[in-house]
Residue, then its C-alpha position, 0 to 999 in steps of 0.5 A: m501518490s501510487v501504492f503498489v506491490s513488488v511481487g517477488g521483486s520483479t513484477t509491479r502490481y498497482i493497488v492505486k496509481d497516480l491518486s491525487v490526495p488534497p492537502a490535509s485529507s486522507v484516503e482509506l484504500v482497503q475498507g470493510g474488512a477487505k485485505f491484501v494477501m502477500e507472500s513473504s517475498d512481496v514488498l508493499k511500496v508507496q510513492s508520492s510526488a515529494a519527500n515527506s508529503a504523505d504519512v502512511y499507516v499499514s496494519v500487518v498480520d504475520s501469521i494466524s494460529t489455527 
């Protein structure tokens, strides 16, 4: 599976590329309070080798009050 960000709709930045995940297992790409900061025009995409071969969960914070 590959996880990447389409930056502004034109440039692709990979978070992970061609990661092999064994059946019935999981992987956590961002750990320990780390985060990715994206612009509103960026798009997070996940691609796997077959349709319905992975479930993906993403946590999003849209805005933070000061």
